[in-house]
C-alpha positions as MATLAB code, in Angstrom:
seq = 'MDYSIIIYFLAIFIQITVTFEYNDDYDVEQQVASQSFVPISEPIDHLSSSIFDSLSQSNLSLTSFLFTDHTINLDGLGISNIEPNTFVNYHVPVTTIILASNFLSYLPNNIFQSFSSTLINLNLQRNQFRSLLNNCFLRHLEQLRTLDLSKNQLHELHKQDFTDLRRLETLILRENKLTYLPYAIFSRCRTIITLDLSDNQISIMDPNAFRSLYRLKTLLLSNNPLGQRLLTHQLMKPIKNLEYLDLENTQLNDLSPFLFISNQHLLSIKLRRNNFQTKVNDSSHSLQRTFCRAGSLIEIDLVSTHLRSLDVCTYDQIPSLRRLYLMDNPLHCTCDLFYLKYGDIYRVLLTDGNGIDRVHTDIDTYLDQWILRPELRRHLEKAHARGDFYRLPIELSLFARCATPKQWLGREIGNITGIFTQCQQRWSHIEQECQNYCQLDKQMEASMTTIKNTASKSTQSSSFFVELYSVVLAFLLRI';
ca = [
     -64.302   -9.630   49.863;
     -60.780   -7.877   48.770;
     -59.861   -8.586   45.503;
     -56.146   -7.157   45.585;
     -55.103  -10.338   47.361;
     -56.338  -12.365   44.654;
     -55.193  -10.727   41.834;
     -51.465  -10.362   43.935;
     -51.387  -14.515   44.281;
     -52.700  -14.610   40.339;
     -49.744  -12.413   39.440;
     -47.697  -14.735   40.844;
     -49.135  -17.890   39.420;
     -48.287  -16.407   36.374;
     -45.021  -15.501   36.835;
     -44.116  -18.423   38.228;
     -45.670  -20.358   35.459;
     -43.582  -18.279   32.631;
     -40.463  -18.734   34.074;
     -40.860  -22.841   33.877;
     -41.675  -22.445   30.600;
     -39.000  -21.077   29.292;
     -36.296  -22.860   31.160;
     -37.240  -25.577   30.019;
     -36.865  -24.109   26.282;
     -33.742  -22.606   26.810;
     -32.863  -26.536   28.043;
     -34.040  -27.744   24.846;
     -31.956  -25.546   22.997;
     -28.797  -26.433   24.939;
     -30.011  -30.004   24.355;
     -29.869  -29.405   20.445;
     -27.066  -27.499   20.210;
     -24.168  -29.698   22.405;
     -25.651  -32.857   20.449;
     -24.830  -30.341   17.005;
     -21.567  -29.047   17.859;
     -18.805  -31.773   16.814;
     -15.036  -29.647   18.326;
     -12.266  -30.687   16.540;
      -9.758  -30.516   19.878;
      -7.091  -32.312   17.686;
      -4.858  -30.961   14.599;
      -6.698  -32.534   11.767;
      -3.401  -32.663    9.663;
      -4.308  -35.411    6.717;
      -7.493  -33.568    5.033;
      -9.840  -35.842    2.814;
     -13.013  -35.604    2.000;
     -14.262  -38.083    4.233;
     -13.956  -35.427    6.916;
     -16.810  -34.080    5.580;
     -18.903  -36.887    5.106;
     -18.608  -37.983    8.919;
     -19.269  -34.056    9.653;
     -22.479  -34.675    7.649;
     -23.134  -37.864    9.366;
     -23.183  -36.533   12.607;
     -26.197  -33.497   12.085;
     -23.703  -31.045   12.082;
     -24.377  -29.338    8.304;
     -21.746  -28.716    6.387;
     -22.885  -25.295    5.569;
     -23.049  -24.307    9.463;
     -19.607  -25.549   10.265;
     -18.079  -24.738    6.942;
     -19.967  -22.700    5.247;
     -20.690  -18.976    5.621;
     -21.809  -16.663    3.010;
     -19.868  -19.454    0.635;
     -16.832  -19.632    2.177;
     -15.200  -22.361    3.456;
     -12.967  -21.818    6.612;
     -10.565  -24.141    7.558;
      -7.962  -21.919    9.527;
      -5.704  -22.830   12.003;
      -6.359  -26.757   12.079;
      -3.037  -28.034   11.696;
      -3.044  -29.260    8.292;
      -0.175  -30.665    6.682;
      -1.815  -32.726    3.679;
      -5.182  -32.552    1.758;
      -5.926  -34.640   -0.727;
      -6.788  -34.462   -5.029;
     -10.239  -35.247   -4.411;
     -10.957  -33.429   -0.968;
     -13.284  -30.831   -1.879;
     -14.253  -32.503   -5.711;
     -17.355  -33.626   -5.016;
     -18.781  -30.239   -3.630;
     -20.256  -28.362   -5.381;
     -21.370  -24.721   -3.663;
     -20.126  -21.848   -5.757;
     -17.729  -20.877   -3.081;
     -15.466  -17.075   -3.609;
     -13.500  -17.670   -0.728;
     -11.105  -20.593    1.501;
      -9.001  -19.876    4.374;
      -6.664  -22.492    4.884;
      -4.099  -20.046    7.084;
      -2.307  -21.172    9.831;
      -1.581  -24.644    8.725;
       1.538  -27.216    7.987;
       0.988  -27.126    4.126;
       4.239  -27.129    1.469;
       2.685  -28.439   -1.197;
      -1.378  -28.939   -2.957;
      -2.823  -31.276   -5.310;
      -2.649  -29.315   -8.923;
      -6.855  -30.155   -9.149;
      -7.547  -29.365   -5.122;
      -9.470  -26.036   -6.484;
     -10.987  -27.375  -10.246;
     -14.436  -27.345   -8.317;
     -14.696  -23.952   -7.294;
     -12.134  -22.910  -10.887;
     -15.443  -20.761  -11.925;
     -16.320  -19.280   -8.511;
     -12.947  -18.967   -6.027;
     -12.028  -14.811   -5.549;
      -9.863  -15.138   -2.915;
      -7.872  -17.690   -1.614;
      -5.846  -16.842    2.000;
      -3.029  -19.146    2.292;
      -0.845  -16.989    4.975;
       1.341  -18.587    7.792;
       1.627  -21.463    6.102;
       4.959  -23.360    5.139;
       5.545  -22.748    1.035;
       9.090  -22.541    0.164;
       8.249  -22.575   -3.492;
       5.178  -22.523   -5.624;
       7.447  -24.186   -9.215;
       6.316  -27.314   -8.764;
       2.693  -26.131   -7.588;
       0.283  -26.007  -10.027;
      -2.869  -25.366   -7.901;
      -3.347  -22.137   -8.995;
      -3.623  -23.041  -12.955;
      -7.110  -22.328  -13.861;
      -8.500  -20.014  -11.527;
      -9.543  -17.242  -13.502;
     -12.038  -15.315  -11.424;
      -9.568  -15.141   -8.279;
      -8.956  -11.894   -7.460;
      -6.763  -11.878   -4.526;
      -4.249  -14.300   -3.582;
      -2.734  -13.897    0.344;
       1.291  -15.721    0.217;
       2.293  -13.956    3.122;
       4.088  -15.323    6.056;
       5.165  -18.855    4.494;
       9.173  -19.261    3.522;
       8.831  -18.451   -0.813;
      12.598  -18.041   -1.637;
      12.022  -17.644   -4.869;
       9.553  -16.519   -7.517;
       9.050  -17.575  -11.285;
       6.556  -16.452  -14.197;
       4.737  -19.938  -14.266;
       3.565  -19.238  -10.569;
       1.052  -16.722  -11.177;
      -0.374  -18.939  -15.287;
      -3.872  -18.336  -16.270;
      -4.439  -15.741  -12.608;
      -5.684  -12.846  -15.542;
      -8.065  -11.350  -13.040;
      -6.243  -11.134  -10.192;
      -6.325   -7.740   -8.449;
      -4.408   -8.474   -4.557;
      -0.962  -10.148   -4.551;
       0.570  -10.094   -1.079;
       3.755  -12.138   -0.513;
       4.972   -9.966    2.496;
       7.565  -11.779    5.588;
       8.275  -14.564    3.175;
      12.491  -14.467    1.573;
      12.465  -13.772   -1.021;
      15.573  -11.657   -2.684;
      15.368  -11.063   -5.799;
      12.632   -9.796   -8.536;
      13.487  -11.227  -11.797;
      12.585   -9.575  -15.674;
       8.917   -9.091  -15.594;
       7.600  -11.494  -13.090;
       4.253  -10.867  -12.620;
       3.341  -10.443  -16.214;
       1.428  -13.511  -16.328;
      -0.914  -11.493  -14.019;
      -1.272   -8.426  -15.449;
      -4.842   -6.937  -13.419;
      -2.825   -6.605  -10.234;
      -3.870   -3.232   -8.668;
      -2.143   -4.052   -4.944;
       1.128   -5.924   -4.603;
       2.751   -6.483   -1.521;
       6.606   -7.555   -0.968;
       6.913   -5.760    2.310;
       8.857   -7.675    4.479;
      11.824   -9.899    2.528;
      15.341   -9.701    1.978;
      14.914   -8.395   -1.653;
      18.306   -6.687   -2.666;
      17.961   -7.616   -6.392;
      16.005   -6.423   -8.785;
      15.545   -6.959  -12.483;
      15.112   -3.161  -14.020;
      11.889   -4.303  -15.199;
      11.026   -6.581  -12.466;
       7.555   -4.697  -12.590;
       7.035   -4.756  -16.553;
       3.520   -5.014  -17.456;
       1.303   -3.409  -14.382;
       0.463   -0.689  -15.821;
      -2.637   -1.227  -13.449;
      -0.693   -1.237  -10.947;
      -1.558    1.310   -8.003;
      -0.390    0.525   -5.255;
       2.954   -1.033   -4.389;
       4.441   -1.659   -0.374;
       8.355   -2.430   -0.145;
       8.688   -1.795    2.782;
      11.807   -3.496    5.198;
      13.957   -5.135    2.327;
      17.889   -3.804    1.728;
      17.461   -2.296   -1.610;
      18.559    0.319   -1.549;
      18.806    3.454   -3.965;
      20.345    1.424   -6.996;
      17.484   -0.139   -7.358;
      15.092    1.785   -7.990;
      15.897    3.397  -11.228;
      13.808    5.379  -13.963;
      13.742    1.982  -16.509;
      12.581    0.048  -12.766;
       9.307    2.580  -12.184;
       8.836    3.669  -15.511;
       5.414    0.391  -15.899;
       3.918    1.234  -13.529;
       1.997    4.963  -14.717;
      -0.786    4.468  -12.622;
       0.663    3.904   -9.218;
      -0.560    6.246   -6.075;
       0.989    4.975   -3.267;
       4.210    3.647   -2.680;
       5.848    2.376    0.134;
       9.429    2.282    1.204;
       9.702    2.528    4.508;
      13.190    0.754    5.447;
      14.636   -0.149    2.727;
      18.098    1.061    3.776;
      17.780    4.835    1.391;
      20.435    7.317    1.569;
      19.173    8.945   -1.193;
      17.187    8.682   -4.822;
      17.627    9.655   -8.324;
      16.394   12.946   -9.665;
      13.320   12.849  -12.029;
      12.416    9.378  -10.435;
       8.523    9.365  -10.380;
       8.181   11.569  -13.677;
       6.945    8.406  -15.295;
       3.766    8.278  -12.481;
       1.707   11.003  -12.580;
      -1.033    9.868  -10.803;
       1.185    8.671   -7.920;
      -0.327   10.665   -4.721;
       1.763    9.226   -1.841;
       4.911    8.060   -1.019;
       6.152    6.647    1.993;
       9.777    6.979    2.914;
      10.648    6.602    6.321;
      13.064    5.067    8.545;
      15.965    5.516    5.877;
      18.649    7.411    6.535;
      18.887   11.004    4.256;
      21.301   12.546    6.947;
      22.830   15.709    5.574;
      25.288   18.730    7.137;
      23.697   21.559    8.147;
      26.145   23.616    6.824;
      26.083   21.031    3.113;
      25.224   23.208    0.540;
      24.171   19.756   -1.268;
      21.018   17.893   -0.738;
      19.545   14.218    0.191;
      16.574   13.897   -2.179;
      17.790   16.803   -4.763;
      15.364   16.976   -7.549;
      14.319   13.497   -6.841;
      10.184   14.750   -6.853;
      10.870   16.913   -9.617;
       7.708   16.360  -12.538;
       5.653   14.131   -9.406;
       2.490   16.385  -10.870;
      -0.356   15.183   -8.491;
       2.048   13.689   -5.010;
      -0.115   15.385   -2.389;
       1.589   13.850    0.546;
       5.309   12.675    1.226;
       5.980   10.740    4.585;
      10.208   11.188    5.780;
       9.638   10.634    9.231;
      12.637    9.115   11.278;
      14.897    9.871    8.137;
      17.520   12.366   10.195;
      16.876   14.529    7.988;
      18.001   18.244    9.264;
      17.748   20.019    5.868;
      15.176   20.220    2.831;
      16.113   20.827   -0.863;
      13.440   23.911   -0.770;
      12.706   24.259   -4.583;
      12.153   19.960   -5.041;
       9.158   20.612   -3.136;
       8.412   24.509   -3.966;
       7.878   22.926   -7.436;
       5.121   20.779   -7.000;
       1.968   22.410   -6.345;
       0.305   19.668   -5.945;
       1.850   19.222   -2.593;
      -0.296   19.127    0.895;
       1.217   16.556    3.562;
       4.920   16.223    4.326;
       5.567   14.627    7.740;
       8.358   15.702    9.245;
       8.698   14.069   12.860;
      11.574   12.601   14.668;
      14.234   14.656   12.627;
      16.840   16.636   13.752;
      15.601   19.527   11.711;
      17.453   23.046   11.004;
      14.446   25.704   10.693;
      15.602   28.343    7.957;
      13.668   30.705    6.193;
      13.739   27.526    3.387;
      11.366   25.922    5.727;
       9.096   28.439    6.605;
       8.693   28.838    3.079;
       6.928   25.560    2.878;
       4.667   26.190    5.343;
       3.501   29.200    4.495;
       4.161   28.978    0.654;
       3.910   32.477   -1.238;
       0.480   33.367    0.058;
       2.130   36.334    1.935;
       2.070   38.272   -1.456;
      -1.706   38.073   -1.240;
      -1.678   39.711    1.482;
       1.146   42.560    0.818;
      -1.024   44.052   -2.789;
      -4.274   44.685   -2.666;
      -6.758   44.034   -5.350;
      -5.056   46.673   -7.535;
      -2.050   44.812   -7.068;
      -0.252   47.875   -5.017;
       1.370   46.968   -2.264;
       0.118   47.158    1.025;
       2.070   46.702    4.468;
       0.017   45.187    7.111;
       1.682   45.959   10.881;
       1.011   42.596   11.828;
       2.191   40.240    9.164;
       2.912   37.025   10.923;
      -0.692   37.111   12.865;
      -2.441   36.941    9.337;
      -0.515   34.459    7.540;
      -0.732   31.850   10.235;
      -4.760   32.751   10.279;
      -4.429   32.733    5.717;
      -3.416   28.824    6.848;
      -5.537   27.954   10.619;
      -8.621   29.222   10.061;
     -10.923   27.287    7.373;
     -13.436   30.499    6.607;
     -10.149   32.119    5.119;
      -8.256   29.009    4.051;
     -11.503   28.473    1.478;
     -10.948   31.937    0.114;
      -7.044   30.734   -0.728;
      -8.013   28.090   -2.194;
      -9.639   29.973   -5.161;
      -7.162   32.422   -4.875;
      -5.652   29.889   -5.958;
      -7.286   28.171   -8.635;
      -7.279   32.274   -9.619;
      -3.577   31.962  -10.298;
      -3.483   34.988   -7.818;
      -0.147   32.727   -6.797;
       1.619   29.394   -7.513;
       1.941   27.436   -4.627;
      -0.986   26.538   -1.752;
       0.408   26.421    2.027;
       2.179   22.405    3.108;
       0.874   21.638    5.814;
       3.840   20.378    8.138;
       3.090   17.297   10.184;
       1.851   18.388   14.140;
       5.786   17.421   16.714;
       8.089   17.792   13.772;
      10.762   19.918   16.157;
      13.541   22.059   15.376;
      17.427   20.598   16.363;
      18.891   23.916   15.437;
      19.575   27.086   15.195;
      19.935   27.197   19.076;
      16.573   29.895   20.050;
      14.156   27.307   18.145;
      15.312   23.652   20.104;
      12.658   21.665   20.528;
      10.125   24.230   18.946;
       7.393   23.025   17.100;
       8.274   24.189   13.540;
       3.850   24.908   13.589;
       4.572   26.436   16.632;
       7.248   29.322   15.833;
       5.569   32.423   14.273;
       6.832   36.057   13.775;
       9.060   34.860   10.872;
       8.860   37.192    8.043;
      10.348   40.023    8.479;
      13.660   38.087    8.678;
      12.769   35.601    5.872;
      10.952   37.885    3.461;
      13.879   38.689    1.176;
      15.315   34.801    1.167;
      11.533   34.000    0.406;
      12.113   36.206   -2.882;
      15.297   34.795   -4.058;
      13.005   31.356   -3.265;
      11.044   32.148   -6.001;
      13.735   33.312   -8.054;
      15.965   30.453   -7.471;
      12.870   27.696   -8.128;
      11.481   29.004  -11.234;
      13.149   26.587  -14.104;
      14.506   24.050  -11.254;
      12.382   20.789  -12.721;
      13.138   21.762  -16.324;
      15.222   18.296  -17.540;
      18.623   19.788  -18.544;
      20.193   17.893  -21.611;
      22.344   15.465  -19.683;
      18.527   14.020  -17.995;
      17.114   13.921  -21.230;
      19.434   12.037  -22.208;
      19.234    9.725  -20.100;
      15.853    9.143  -20.262;
      15.982    8.801  -24.215;
      18.471    6.097  -23.143;
      16.173    3.840  -20.851;
      13.512    4.431  -23.971;
      15.838    3.039  -26.048;
      16.867   -0.029  -24.335;
      12.927   -0.720  -24.028;
      12.433   -0.268  -27.183;
      15.302   -3.445  -27.792;
      13.831   -5.225  -24.965;
      10.068   -5.130  -26.430;
      11.853   -6.097  -30.231;
      13.811   -8.624  -28.474;
      11.279  -10.007  -26.651;
       9.115   -9.885  -30.548;
      12.328  -11.677  -32.012;
      12.057  -14.678  -29.743;
       8.367  -15.289  -29.695;
       8.377  -15.474  -33.600;
      12.129  -17.716  -33.573;
      10.266  -20.536  -31.379;
       6.549  -20.032  -32.875;
       8.461  -21.280  -36.650;
      10.584  -23.998  -34.329;
       7.663  -24.945  -33.240;
       5.707  -25.139  -36.399;
       8.895  -27.066  -38.269;
       8.852  -29.767  -35.080;
       4.802  -30.102  -35.872;
       6.031  -30.786  -39.555;
       8.175  -33.715  -38.752;
];
């Protein structure tokens, strides 16, 4: 008997049976899923506790619909009003609430009281809040770390808006209609690490607007009509731990000397899309001494700022500086610019181990190799650490091109070589010119002293009013 035919038909039978069983299971799963899914096709408009009751009664668990990893997500549901008791009967330890993309302009004072000890993230972006003055819903959220109010219609801020936010670390206020930052506006939430004020209409700032923000590390002010008159030493002084500053497109055409002298942790500053235009033959430069004494700066973004030339000594006197972004500028490529590119490593190549001058037949090739080849770059780092030379080369961004002189028109700075012979004498002069360039002169010292005294008087004045308030309050209590 031929058993192969029997085995063949048996296999077909088993396959058909398994297929039917799989389809039956799939149909059951689809039926269960359809019964448990209740889509919200119409805007909710008015949110109350009853909606949660109706969802629970329709075999839809509250956890699966609204709560994911302790998150309430009510994004884009067309909500314009929320009743005070909406969340009062739910005691789940919620850490994140998302109410973004709704039509909210007001929230009841104790709306989040059930989550006051657990709520960490609150997202209210894309709503219609115009002011927080009569909105006290943020009170008592002592665990809140992140507050996102971006893309609303806020036109004013008040100190009391942020009362009791004692652990707030990230405050996002971008794309509102703010025009003014008052005195010490964020003093009620001193723990802020990241502050985003970009894309507003801020044209006025109190010189002490950032007072008490000692922990601030990231400050975003891009796309505001600030102008350089607002950016003063007094404004920058309190934010001593600042690491990243974004001033893109803020209508700047210059900045004060020694502006960041108090910001010794500043690593990166973004200045792109401002107007630091200078003429080719103009001996004065924009941003002259601006970055002097900013001892930790690693990168400066000057893309699309109409720069033609740089104040070479300002950048030479920042030993930590590693990157300059210069794309989309009509650069006048001179020996000063190439000095920043090569640093003073040519001195290492021109002397032997005994300090005796030597001459390389192709020193330009050596210069580029020391910059580009990783194994030589490591030797360069060690030589710099030993103090063999003052400053490492600064990486000038790719695609930064020369507008003048004519022979280098359109050439990328990184591709131009063979300039050592014509620049050697100028480079030695630069070293001498830049030696004491960032020392504070008497006028600057006087200016810094004035700022310090002003801040001290301001503190004394505040203390006086606090004491006066206490005396008056005690008197009233006796009455």
